Gaussian input, Z-matrix of N, CA and C with variables (Angstrom, degrees):
# hf/3-21g

backbone

0 1
 N
 C     1     B1
 C     2     B2     1     A1
 N     3     B3     2     A2     1     D1
 C     4     B4     3     A3     2     D2
 C     5     B5     4     A4     3     D3
 N     6     B6     5     A5     4     D4
 C     7     B7     6     A6     5     D5
 C     8     B8     7     A7     6     D6
 N     9     B9     8     A8     7     D7
 C    10    B10     9     A9     8     D8
 C    11    B11    10    A10     9     D9
 N    12    B12    11    A11    10    D10
 C    13    B13    12    A12    11    D11
 C    14    B14    13    A13    12    D12
 N    15    B15    14    A14    13    D13
 C    16    B16    15    A15    14    D14
 C    17    B17    16    A16    15    D15
 N    18    B18    17    A17    16    D16
 C    19    B19    18    A18    17    D17
 C    20    B20    19    A19    18    D18
 N    21    B21    20    A20    19    D19
 C    22    B22    21    A21    20    D20
 C    23    B23    22    A22    21    D21
 N    24    B24    23    A23    22    D22
 C    25    B25    24    A24    23    D23
 C    26    B26    25    A25    24    D24
 N    27    B27    26    A26    25    D25
 C    28    B28    27    A27    26    D26
 C    29    B29    28    A28    27    D27
 N    30    B30    29    A29    28    D28
 C    31    B31    30    A30    29    D29
 C    32    B32    31    A31    30    D30
 N    33    B33    32    A32    31    D31
 C    34    B34    33    A33    32    D32
 C    35    B35    34    A34    33    D33
 N    36    B36    35    A35    34    D34
 C    37    B37    36    A36    35    D35
 C    38    B38    37    A37    36    D36
 N    39    B39    38    A38    37    D37
 C    40    B40    39    A39    38    D38
 C    41    B41    40    A40    39    D39
 N    42    B42    41    A41    40    D40
 C    43    B43    42    A42    41    D41
 C    44    B44    43    A43    42    D42
 N    45    B45    44    A44    43    D43
 C    46    B46    45    A45    44    D44
 C    47    B47    46    A46    45    D45
 N    48    B48    47    A47    46    D46
 C    49    B49    48    A48    47    D47
 C    50    B50    49    A49    48    D48
 N    51    B51    50    A50    49    D49
 C    52    B52    51    A51    50    D50
 C    53    B53    52    A52    51    D51
 N    54    B54    53    A53    52    D52
 C    55    B55    54    A54    53    D53
 C    56    B56    55    A55    54    D54
 N    57    B57    56    A56    55    D55
 C    58    B58    57    A57    56    D56
 C    59    B59    58    A58    57    D57
 N    60    B60    59    A59    58    D58
 C    61    B61    60    A60    59    D59
 C    62    B62    61    A61    60    D60
 N    63    B63    62    A62    61    D61
 C    64    B64    63    A63    62    D62
 C    65    B65    64    A64    63    D63
 N    66    B66    65    A65    64    D64
 C    67    B67    66    A66    65    D65
 C    68    B68    67    A67    66    D66
 N    69    B69    68    A68    67    D67
 C    70    B70    69    A69    68    D68
 C    71    B71    70    A70    69    D69
 N    72    B72    71    A71    70    D70
 C    73    B73    72    A72    71    D71
 C    74    B74    73    A73    72    D72
 N    75    B75    74    A74    73    D73
 C    76    B76    75    A75    74    D74
 C    77    B77    76    A76    75    D75
 N    78    B78    77    A77    76    D76
 C    79    B79    78    A78    77    D77
 C    80    B80    79    A79    78    D78
 N    81    B81    80    A80    79    D79
 C    82    B82    81    A81    80    D80
 C    83    B83    82    A82    81    D81
 N    84    B84    83    A83    82    D82
 C    85    B85    84    A84    83    D83
 C    86    B86    85    A85    84    D84
 N    87    B87    86    A86    85    D85
 C    88    B88    87    A87    86    D86
 C    89    B89    88    A88    87    D87
 N    90    B90    89    A89    88    D88
 C    91    B91    90    A90    89    D89
 C    92    B92    91    A91    90    D90
 N    93    B93    92    A92    91    D91
 C    94    B94    93    A93    92    D92
 C    95    B95    94    A94    93    D93
 N    96    B96    95    A95    94    D94
 C    97    B97    96    A96    95    D95
 C    98    B98    97    A97    96    D96
 N    99    B99    98    A98    97    D97
 C   100   B100    99    A99    98    D98
 C   101   B101   100   A100    99    D99
 N   102   B102   101   A101   100   D100
 C   103   B103   102   A102   101   D101
 C   104   B104   103   A103   102   D102
 N   105   B105   104   A104   103   D103
 C   106   B106   105   A105   104   D104
 C   107   B107   106   A106   105   D105
 N   108   B108   107   A107   106   D106
 C   109   B109   108   A108   107   D107
 C   110   B110   109   A109   108   D108
 N   111   B111   110   A110   109   D109
 C   112   B112   111   A111   110   D110
 C   113   B113   112   A112   111   D111
 N   114   B114   113   A113   112   D112
 C   115   B115   114   A114   113   D113
 C   116   B116   115   A115   114   D114
 N   117   B117   116   A116   115   D115
 C   118   B118   117   A117   116   D116
 C   119   B119   118   A118   117   D117
 N   120   B120   119   A119   118   D118
 C   121   B121   120   A120   119   D119
 C   122   B122   121   A121   120   D120
 N   123   B123   122   A122   121   D121
 C   124   B124   123   A123   122   D122
 C   125   B125   124   A124   123   D123
 N   126   B126   125   A125   124   D124
 C   127   B127   126   A126   125   D125
 C   128   B128   127   A127   126   D126
 N   129   B129   128   A128   127   D127
 C   130   B130   129   A129   128   D128
 C   131   B131   130   A130   129   D129
 N   132   B132   131   A131   130   D130
 C   133   B133   132   A132   131   D131
 C   134   B134   133   A133   132   D132
 N   135   B135   134   A134   133   D133
 C   136   B136   135   A135   134   D134
 C   137   B137   136   A136   135   D135
 N   138   B138   137   A137   136   D136
 C   139   B139   138   A138   137   D137
 C   140   B140   139   A139   138   D138
 N   141   B141   140   A140   139   D139
 C   142   B142   141   A141   140   D140
 C   143   B143   142   A142   141   D141
 N   144   B144   143   A143   142   D142
 C   145   B145   144   A144   143   D143
 C   146   B146   145   A145   144   D144
 N   147   B147   146   A146   145   D145
 C   148   B148   147   A147   146   D146
 C   149   B149   148   A148   147   D147
 N   150   B150   149   A149   148   D148
 C   151   B151   150   A150   149   D149
 C   152   B152   151   A151   150   D150
 N   153   B153   152   A152   151   D151
 C   154   B154   153   A153   152   D152
 C   155   B155   154   A154   153   D153
 N   156   B156   155   A155   154   D154
 C   157   B157   156   A156   155   D155
 C   158   B158   157   A157   156   D156
 N   159   B159   158   A158   157   D157
 C   160   B160   159   A159   158   D158
 C   161   B161   160   A160   159   D159
 N   162   B162   161   A161   160   D160
 C   163   B163   162   A162   161   D161
 C   164   B164   163   A163   162   D162
 N   165   B165   164   A164   163   D163
 C   166   B166   165   A165   164   D164
 C   167   B167   166   A166   165   D165
 N   168   B168   167   A167   166   D166
 C   169   B169   168   A168   167   D167
 C   170   B170   169   A169   168   D168
 N   171   B171   170   A170   169   D169
 C   172   B172   171   A171   170   D170
 C   173   B173   172   A172   171   D171
 N   174   B174   173   A173   172   D172
 C   175   B175   174   A174   173   D173
 C   176   B176   175   A175   174   D174
 N   177   B177   176   A176   175   D175
 C   178   B178   177   A177   176   D176
 C   179   B179   178   A178   177   D177
 N   180   B180   179   A179   178   D178
 C   181   B181   180   A180   179   D179
 C   182   B182   181   A181   180   D180
 N   183   B183   182   A182   181   D181
 C   184   B184   183   A183   182   D182
 C   185   B185   184   A184   183   D183
 N   186   B186   185   A185   184   D184
 C   187   B187   186   A186   185   D185
 C   188   B188   187   A187   186   D186
 N   189   B189   188   A188   187   D187
 C   190   B190   189   A189   188   D188
 C   191   B191   190   A190   189   D189
 N   192   B192   191   A191   190   D190
 C   193   B193   192   A192   191   D191
 C   194   B194   193   A193   192   D192

   B1=1.3935
   B2=1.5011
   B3=1.3776
   B4=1.5179
   B5=1.4990
   B6=1.4400
   B7=1.4367
   B8=1.4748
   B9=1.3065
   B10=1.4333
   B11=1.5743
   B12=1.2843
   B13=1.5496
   B14=1.4932
   B15=1.4196
   B16=1.4862
   B17=1.5607
   B18=1.2812
   B19=1.4761
   B20=1.5917
   B21=1.3093
   B22=1.4893
   B23=1.4024
   B24=1.2503
   B25=1.4206
   B26=1.5783
   B27=1.3706
   B28=1.4782
   B29=1.4948
   B30=1.5027
   B31=1.4285
   B32=1.5186
   B33=1.3386
   B34=1.4824
   B35=1.4695
   B36=1.4182
   B37=1.4666
   B38=1.4491
   B39=1.2614
   B40=1.5949
   B41=1.5012
   B42=1.3137
   B43=1.5054
   B44=1.4873
   B45=1.3277
   B46=1.5096
   B47=1.4715
   B48=1.3353
   B49=1.3961
   B50=1.5492
   B51=1.2560
   B52=1.4447
   B53=1.5567
   B54=1.3695
   B55=1.4272
   B56=1.5385
   B57=1.3623
   B58=1.4188
   B59=1.6375
   B60=1.3149
   B61=1.4993
   B62=1.4849
   B63=1.3342
   B64=1.5168
   B65=1.5253
   B66=1.3033
   B67=1.3616
   B68=1.6561
   B69=1.3701
   B70=1.4255
   B71=1.4837
   B72=1.2936
   B73=1.5057
   B74=1.5129
   B75=1.2864
   B76=1.4101
   B77=1.5050
   B78=1.3252
   B79=1.3497
   B80=1.4969
   B81=1.2402
   B82=1.4676
   B83=1.6354
   B84=1.3411
   B85=1.4811
   B86=1.4767
   B87=1.3567
   B88=1.5314
   B89=1.5485
   B90=1.2008
   B91=1.4117
   B92=1.5658
   B93=1.3773
   B94=1.3981
   B95=1.5000
   B96=1.3592
   B97=1.4659
   B98=1.5707
   B99=1.2937
   B100=1.4896
   B101=1.6192
   B102=1.3494
   B103=1.4548
   B104=1.5591
   B105=1.3791
   B106=1.4199
   B107=1.5015
   B108=1.3926
   B109=1.4651
   B110=1.5242
   B111=1.3683
   B112=1.3977
   B113=1.5327
   B114=1.2489
   B115=1.5042
   B116=1.5557
   B117=1.2655
   B118=1.5017
   B119=1.4436
   B120=1.2860
   B121=1.4877
   B122=1.5819
   B123=1.2412
   B124=1.4978
   B125=1.5520
   B126=1.3612
   B127=1.4771
   B128=1.4898
   B129=1.2281
   B130=1.4765
   B131=1.5397
   B132=1.3211
   B133=1.5162
   B134=1.5122
   B135=1.3248
   B136=1.5182
   B137=1.4909
   B138=1.2555
   B139=1.4250
   B140=1.6554
   B141=1.2927
   B142=1.5056
   B143=1.5043
   B144=1.3571
   B145=1.4228
   B146=1.5727
   B147=1.2793
   B148=1.4236
   B149=1.5467
   B150=1.2987
   B151=1.4419
   B152=1.6047
   B153=1.3788
   B154=1.4520
   B155=1.4727
   B156=1.4047
   B157=1.4736
   B158=1.5688
   B159=1.2641
   B160=1.4469
   B161=1.5668
   B162=1.3840
   B163=1.4483
   B164=1.4495
   B165=1.3455
   B166=1.4263
   B167=1.5467
   B168=1.3178
   B169=1.5050
   B170=1.5297
   B171=1.3030
   B172=1.4592
   B173=1.4637
   B174=1.3447
   B175=1.4694
   B176=1.5587
   B177=1.2668
   B178=1.5712
   B179=1.4524
   B180=1.2986
   B181=1.4549
   B182=1.5128
   B183=1.3632
   B184=1.4723
   B185=1.5003
   B186=1.3508
   B187=1.4905
   B188=1.5187
   B189=1.2702
   B190=1.5184
   B191=1.5499
   B192=1.2788
   B193=1.4608
   B194=1.5322
   A1=109.12
   A2=121.11
   A3=123.33
   A4=110.81
   A5=112.41
   A6=115.05
   A7=108.58
   A8=123.78
   A9=122.11
   A10=114.38
   A11=113.72
   A12=116.28
   A13=113.94
   A14=111.58
   A15=117.70
   A16=106.94
   A17=116.79
   A18=118.26
   A19=109.39
   A20=115.14
   A21=117.37
   A22=112.51
   A23=123.57
   A24=127.53
   A25=111.30
   A26=112.00
   A27=116.59
   A28=111.62
   A29=113.40
   A30=118.82
   A31=113.82
   A32=116.92
   A33=117.47
   A34=109.76
   A35=119.06
   A36=122.81
   A37=114.38
   A38=113.09
   A39=121.35
   A40=107.75
   A41=109.86
   A42=118.61
   A43=108.29
   A44=115.52
   A45=119.11
   A46=110.74
   A47=121.04
   A48=122.91
   A49=110.32
   A50=119.33
   A51=122.19
   A52=110.73
   A53=112.25
   A54=121.69
   A55=116.45
   A56=111.18
   A57=118.11
   A58=109.33
   A59=117.49
   A60=120.34
   A61=110.04
   A62=113.26
   A63=115.15
   A64=112.84
   A65=116.61
   A66=121.15
   A67=114.99
   A68=110.64
   A69=117.88
   A70=110.03
   A71=118.39
   A72=123.61
   A73=108.23
   A74=121.13
   A75=124.42
   A76=111.65
   A77=117.55
   A78=118.71
   A79=115.50
   A80=118.68
   A81=124.15
   A82=111.74
   A83=110.54
   A84=117.02
   A85=112.06
   A86=114.20
   A87=116.59
   A88=107.47
   A89=123.02
   A90=127.45
   A91=110.25
   A92=115.76
   A93=122.98
   A94=109.46
   A95=117.72
   A96=117.51
   A97=110.57
   A98=117.77
   A99=116.60
   A100=107.07
   A101=118.08
   A102=118.45
   A103=110.88
   A104=112.27
   A105=116.54
   A106=111.83
   A107=119.69
   A108=122.68
   A109=109.79
   A110=119.75
   A111=122.08
   A112=113.52
   A113=112.00
   A114=116.95
   A115=109.86
   A116=120.94
   A117=124.05
   A118=109.14
   A119=117.34
   A120=120.04
   A121=111.08
   A122=116.39
   A123=121.92
   A124=111.24
   A125=112.75
   A126=120.51
   A127=109.57
   A128=119.97
   A129=121.84
   A130=118.89
   A131=110.77
   A132=116.65
   A133=112.05
   A134=119.70
   A135=121.70
   A136=114.28
   A137=119.42
   A138=126.35
   A139=109.09
   A140=113.26
   A141=116.21
   A142=112.92
   A143=120.79
   A144=126.88
   A145=109.98
   A146=119.69
   A147=124.11
   A148=111.62
   A149=117.96
   A150=120.89
   A151=108.70
   A152=116.14
   A153=114.76
   A154=112.53
   A155=114.74
   A156=115.55
   A157=112.12
   A158=118.52
   A159=120.76
   A160=108.12
   A161=117.06
   A162=118.30
   A163=111.06
   A164=120.32
   A165=125.47
   A166=107.45
   A167=118.06
   A168=122.22
   A169=108.51
   A170=119.64
   A171=121.42
   A172=111.48
   A173=119.29
   A174=125.82
   A175=107.44
   A176=118.47
   A177=117.56
   A178=112.04
   A179=118.22
   A180=118.44
   A181=114.86
   A182=111.96
   A183=119.41
   A184=110.79
   A185=115.84
   A186=117.44
   A187=114.56
   A188=120.33
   A189=121.36
   A190=108.18
   A191=115.84
   A192=122.58
   A193=107.30
   D1=-43.57
   D2=175.62
   D3=-58.37
   D4=-45.54
   D5=-177.03
   D6=-64.45
   D7=-44.62
   D8=177.34
   D9=-60.06
   D10=-36.64
   D11=173.97
   D12=-60.60
   D13=-44.98
   D14=-177.53
   D15=-65.51
   D16=-42.76
   D17=-178.39
   D18=-62.35
   D19=-43.65
   D20=175.93
   D21=-59.27
   D22=-45.74
   D23=-177.70
   D24=-65.25
   D25=-34.72
   D26=178.37
   D27=-68.90
   D28=-39.59
   D29=179.78
   D30=-60.36
   D31=-40.08
   D32=-174.56
   D33=-98.00
   D34=0.14
   D35=176.37
   D36=60.18
   D37=52.10
   D38=178.03
   D39=-134.48
   D40=153.13
   D41=172.01
   D42=-80.61
   D43=167.65
   D44=175.01
   D45=-54.71
   D46=-46.26
   D47=-171.81
   D48=-79.59
   D49=-26.73
   D50=173.94
   D51=-64.61
   D52=-48.95
   D53=173.25
   D54=-56.39
   D55=-47.03
   D56=177.54
   D57=-59.03
   D58=-42.95
   D59=179.85
   D60=-60.00
   D61=-45.45
   D62=-177.84
   D63=-67.78
   D64=-40.21
   D65=178.37
   D66=-63.21
   D67=-39.55
   D68=176.10
   D69=-68.11
   D70=-42.02
   D71=176.94
   D72=-56.05
   D73=-49.98
   D74=-179.59
   D75=-63.14
   D76=-41.80
   D77=178.84
   D78=-66.32
   D79=-39.67
   D80=173.24
   D81=-60.13
   D82=-41.38
   D83=177.09
   D84=-63.83
   D85=-38.15
   D86=-178.72
   D87=-73.17
   D88=-38.44
   D89=172.57
   D90=-51.09
   D91=-55.79
   D92=-176.78
   D93=-65.10
   D94=-39.11
   D95=-179.31
   D96=-68.82
   D97=-32.27
   D98=-178.76
   D99=-71.82
   D100=-36.95
   D101=-179.85
   D102=-65.49
   D103=-36.60
   D104=174.94
   D105=-64.40
   D106=-40.43
   D107=177.62
   D108=-61.82
   D109=-40.30
   D110=178.36
   D111=-63.63
   D112=-45.56
   D113=174.30
   D114=-60.84
   D115=-43.65
   D116=179.43
   D117=-62.32
   D118=-38.92
   D119=-179.13
   D120=-65.91
   D121=-33.20
   D122=178.89
   D123=-79.00
   D124=-45.33
   D125=-178.01
   D126=-121.46
   D127=85.18
   D128=-170.87
   D129=-57.33
   D130=-22.71
   D131=178.59
   D132=-74.78
   D133=-13.87
   D134=176.42
   D135=-93.43
   D136=141.41
   D137=168.64
   D138=62.74
   D139=43.51
   D140=-176.57
   D141=-54.75
   D142=-39.36
   D143=-170.23
   D144=-120.70
   D145=-8.44
   D146=-169.23
   D147=-62.89
   D148=-50.37
   D149=-176.30
   D150=-65.45
   D151=-40.92
   D152=179.22
   D153=-62.66
   D154=-42.48
   D155=179.51
   D156=-66.96
   D157=-32.05
   D158=-179.98
   D159=-68.43
   D160=-39.07
   D161=179.45
   D162=-68.10
   D163=-38.56
   D164=174.88
   D165=-54.33
   D166=-52.84
   D167=-176.16
   D168=-61.11
   D169=-44.16
   D170=-179.42
   D171=-61.54
   D172=-41.97
   D173=178.16
   D174=-61.60
   D175=-42.96
   D176=174.58
   D177=-59.72
   D178=-42.96
   D179=179.60
   D180=-62.34
   D181=-44.61
   D182=-179.32
   D183=-67.42
   D184=-41.70
   D185=178.38
   D186=-65.01
   D187=-24.96
   D188=178.40
   D189=-66.72
   D190=-29.93
   D191=-173.03
   D192=-97.10

C-alpha cells in the first residue's frame, strides 16, 4: 500500500501534503455541489447552471493530475 501510494505521488509529481490538499479541495467542492443540487431539486429556479459548472471545473482539476 505504501509502495502504491509512493508510485501514485511520483506519477502525478506531488508531495503527500500537496496531494492531500487537492483531494480535500475536491471533496469540499463535491459536498458543496451536492448541497446545491439538493437545493436546486427543491427550488428549480435556483442554481440552474451552478452545479454543472462546478462539475466541469472539478473535472478540469482532476484531469490535470
